[in-house]
C-alpha positions in Angstrom: 102.7 -81.4 -23.0 105.0 -83.2 -20.6 106.2 -81.5 -17.5 109.9 -81.2 -17.1 111.9 -79.3 -14.5 115.2 -78.2 -15.9 116.6 -77.1 -12.5 115.8 -80.4 -10.9 117.3 -82.4 -13.8 120.4 -80.2 -13.6 120.8 -80.8 -9.9 120.4 -84.5 -10.3 123.0 -84.6 -13.1 125.4 -82.5 -11.1 125.2 -85.0 -8.2 125.3 -88.1 -10.3 127.9 -87.1 -12.8 130.0 -84.6 -10.7 129.1 -81.8 -13.1 128.8 -79.0 -10.6 131.1 -76.0 -10.6 134.4 -77.0 -8.9 133.7 -80.7 -9.3 136.2 -81.3 -12.1 139.8 -81.9 -11.3 141.8 -78.8 -12.2 145.6 -78.7 -11.8 147.0 -75.9 -9.7 150.4 -74.4 -9.7 152.9 -76.8 -8.1 152.3 -80.5 -7.3 148.9 -82.1 -8.0 148.6 -85.6 -6.7 146.1 -87.9 -8.3 145.2 -91.6 -8.9 144.0 -92.4 -12.4 141.1 -94.8 -12.0 139.6 -95.0 -15.5 140.5 -95.3 -19.1 141.1 -92.1 -21.0 138.6 -91.3 -23.7 139.4 -88.9 -26.6 137.3 -85.7 -26.1 137.3 -83.0 -28.8 135.4 -79.7 -28.1 135.5 -76.0 -28.9 136.9 -73.1 -26.8 136.0 -69.6 -28.0 135.3 -71.0 -31.5 138.6 -72.9 -31.7 138.8 -76.7 -31.6 140.5 -78.3 -28.6 141.4 -81.8 -27.6 141.7 -83.4 -24.2 141.4 -86.9 -22.7 138.4 -87.4 -20.5 139.1 -89.7 -17.5 138.3 -90.0 -13.8 140.8 -89.5 -11.0 140.9 -89.5 -7.3 142.1 -86.0 -6.3 144.4 -86.6 -3.3 143.8 -83.0 -2.1 140.3 -83.9 -1.0 139.9 -87.7 -1.7 137.1 -87.2 -4.1 136.6 -88.9 -7.5 136.5 -86.2 -10.2 136.3 -86.0 -14.0 139.6 -84.7 -15.5 139.9 -83.3 -18.9 143.6 -84.3 -19.3 145.9 -82.4 -21.6 147.6 -84.5 -24.2 151.0 -83.6 -22.6 150.0 -85.3 -19.4 148.5 -88.3 -21.3 151.9 -88.8 -23.1 153.7 -88.7 -19.7 151.4 -91.5 -18.4 151.9 -93.4 -21.7 155.6 -93.2 -21.2 155.3 -94.6 -17.7 153.3 -97.5 -19.0 156.2 -98.3 -21.4 158.9 -97.9 -18.8 160.2 -101.2 -17.3 160.2 -99.9 -13.7 156.8 -98.1 -13.8 154.8 -100.3 -16.3 151.2 -101.1 -15.5 148.5 -103.0 -17.4 145.3 -101.2 -16.7 143.3 -98.9 -14.5 143.0 -98.0 -11.7 146.7 -97.4 -11.9 148.7 -99.2 -9.1 150.3 -95.9 -7.9 149.6 -92.2 -7.6 150.9 -89.6 -10.0 152.2 -86.2 -9.2 151.6 -83.7 -11.9 154.1 -80.9 -11.4 152.6 -77.8 -13.1 154.2 -74.5 -14.0 152.0 -71.6 -15.3 148.8 -73.4 -14.5 145.8 -72.0 -16.4 147.9 -70.3 -19.0 148.7 -71.2 -22.6 152.4 -71.8 -21.9 151.7 -74.3 -19.1 154.4 -76.9 -18.4 153.4 -80.4 -17.1 155.8 -82.9 -15.6 154.3 -86.3 -14.7 156.1 -88.0 -11.8 155.1 -91.5 -10.6 154.9 -92.3 -6.9 157.7 -94.5 -5.6 155.5 -97.2 -4.3 152.4 -99.0 -5.5 149.7 -98.5 -2.9 146.4 -100.4 -3.0 143.2 -98.4 -3.1 141.3 -98.3 0.2 138.0 -100.1 0.6 136.3 -96.7 0.7 138.0 -95.6 -2.6 137.0 -98.9 -4.2 133.4 -98.4 -3.1 133.4 -94.8 -4.4 134.6 -96.0 -7.8 132.1 -98.8 -8.0 129.2 -96.5 -7.1 130.2 -93.7 -9.5 129.2 -93.5 -13.2 131.7 -94.8 -15.6 133.8 -92.4 -17.7 131.8 -93.4 -20.7 128.6 -92.5 -19.0 130.2 -89.2 -17.9 131.3 -88.4 -21.5 127.8 -89.2 -22.8 126.3 -86.7 -20.2 128.9 -84.0 -21.1 128.1 -84.5 -24.8 124.4 -84.3 -24.1 124.9 -81.1 -22.1 127.1 -79.6 -24.9 124.3 -80.3 -27.3 121.8 -78.5 -25.1 124.1 -75.6 -24.8 124.4 -75.3 -28.6 120.6 -75.6 -29.0 120.0 -73.0 -26.3 117.4 -75.3 -24.8 118.8 -75.2 -21.2 121.2 -73.3 -19.1 124.4 -75.3 -18.6 126.8 -72.6 -17.6 128.4 -74.8 -14.9 129.1 -77.6 -17.4 131.5 -75.7 -19.6 134.2 -78.3 -20.2 136.4 -75.6 -21.8 137.0 -73.8 -18.5 139.5 -76.5 -17.8 143.0 -75.1 -18.5 145.0 -76.5 -21.4 
């Protein structure tokens, strides 16, 4: 029988993949300033037995300067998509060349309203931010880890209460 320490593995995953409680980007009421730094991956899951859909990506949270996973609602995704199509705000890839303000009304509720507002100016990422991005797992690695933890939760083989992706508001 192989030795395996679930607690130690959990701590390592939390550190490496930003999976600890409070490590996800969560919108709050009002203005939420971010920089989108990764592609957005489709991410279906369940919440209280009902299917949900979000876009998994990584952002720099301008509140604290940390790189965080973000389970982005489709309404926010569409707002960013429209910016990419707009002549004045178009961009070709990620990281985006400017920050976004996500104006949120009724944060954490089913009737939440999002308004995506682009920053006026393109601002290059700092050397520190570029280093943070380079040293962090990719969004694809992050999604694989989330899926792995979701599978363990379903099997009941490990405690993953802090990796409940569905705690993210719609």
